N, C-alpha and C positions, 0 to 999 in steps of 0.2 A: 475350472469352469466357474463362470460368474453366476452367482445366485440372482434370483429375480429381484429381490430388494436392493441388491447392489446395482443392478441395471437402472433401477428407478433413481437411486442416489446419483449415479453417473449422469443421468438425464437432467436431474435437478441442478447438479453442479455445472453442467454444460450450459443449461439455460440461464442460470444466474450469471455465469461468467460472460456470456454473450450479451445479456441485458445490461450489465454494468459497463462493458466495453462500448456498446452502442450509446448508452446514456452519456458517457464521458465525451464521445465524439459529437453527439447532437448538441449537448450543452456548450461544449468548447467552440463549436462552429457557429454558435448563436442562431441556430435554426429556429428556436423558440424565442419570441421577442423578449428582450430584456427591459427592465424598468428604465425610465428616463433618468432617474436619479439613483446613483449607487448608494445603498445603505452604508452608513459609516462603519458598521461592524465588519463589513467585507474587507476593509483594509488591514484588519488585524489577523485575518485568516492565514496568510502565509507564515507568520510567526507561530501561530497555533499549530499549523501543520508540521512545521519543523520540530516543534516541541513534542508533538505526538509521535512523529517518526523517531526522534531521539529516544524517547521513553520506550517505544516498542523495541528499538535496537538493544537497549539495556535489558529489558525484560526477556528478550530472546536469549541473550547471553546468560542471564540468571537461570532461565528455564533449562538451558543446556547443562549448567552446573548441577541442577537438581536431578536431571535424568541420569547424568553420569554418577551421581551420588546415590542412585536408586531410591530417591525420594519422589516417587511417582505422583503422589497426591499434590505436592507442592508444584511439581512440574506442570501438572494439569491445570492447577489454579492460575499459575503465572501465564500460561498460554491462553487461557480463557480471557484474562485481562488484556493481553496483547491483541487477541482477536477482536474484542469489542473496541479497543482503542483504534485498531486499524479500520474498523467499520465507521467509527466516528471521523477518522481522518478522511475516508472516502467521501462522506457526506460534506465535510468542510471543503475538501478539494474541489468537488463538483460545484458546490455553491460559489466558491471564489471564482472559478474559471467561467462560470455562467454570468456572474454579475460584473466582473472587472475586466477591462480590456487587457490583452496579453502584454506582458512586459518583455521587451527584447533585451537580450544580453548585450552589454555595451563594451565589453572588454575586447582586446585584440591580442595578436601574437599567440604564443604557446598556451597562455591561459584560456584563450577562446577555444582552441582545439581540445584542451582538457575538459573545459566546461561541456562542450557538445558531445564529447565521448561519454562523459558521465551521464548527461541528460538522456542521450539516445539509449544507452544500455539500461538506464533506470526505467525508462518508459517501456521498453520491450520486456524486460524482466518483470515489471509490475503487472503487465498484462498476463504473463505466463504464470506468475505465482498465485494468483487468485484461485484457480481451480485446484492447484496443488495443495494450498492451505486448507481449502474446503474439504478435500479428500483426506488430508492428514487429520483434520478434526473429526471427521466422521469415523475413521478407523480408530483414532485414539479414544473417543467417547464410547465406541462400540467395544472397546477393550480387545481389538484385534491387533495385537502388538506386532505380529509378523508383517502384515500389510502396512501398518502404521510406520514401522521402521523403514520399509522399502520406499515409501513415498517421502518420508521426512528426510531421507538421504538427499533428495533433490529440493524439497520445499524449504528446509531450514536454511541452507546457505544462500538461496536466492532471496528469501524473505529478509535475512540479515543484510544482504547487499542492498536491497531496495530501501530498507529503512535508513541505512547509513548514507547512501547516496542521496536520499531525499533531503537530509540535513545539508549535505554538501551543495546540492543544487540551490537550496535556499540561501546559504551563505555566499555563494558565488553570484547569485542574481540580486540579492537584497540591495546592493548599492545602486541599482538601476530602477528600483521601484520609484515611481513618481506619484506618490499619494498626497492628497491635500492634508494639511495639518489641522 
């Protein structure tokens, strides 16, 4: 049976997940008017996003090492850093896609198929992982290890995949950025 405070947490997680998803769609579709001039900092955001994703990927692997070594405090600290970096990534990602026109992938052949497979799975799993990570954090910080382990069984591999493929998407797309110098 789910306790009352857990129901509240589920509702909050659901609301945050839906709000983030809608924000990404609204800003990506340029529903809100964009400035006439793109700020120069915006062109550095894809590289920053790839760096953040790569750092989170490494932190998640280190966190996994610490939990397997039963060093739970270090595991928790590393995950908090990864969580905040992921939040920073989300802000940077939304800002970039709001300000800068979409870059189309210019490759062809098998590499194009690989790129779109990675991109599509990355996008779908990125949407799925947010509520899983939020619940993982809630149970971890609440020291409910049974429920934490159950949800992390799903959130950890998805989060690792999303951070890794985020870097791959950047590397595959970066030759096609057409930024002013």
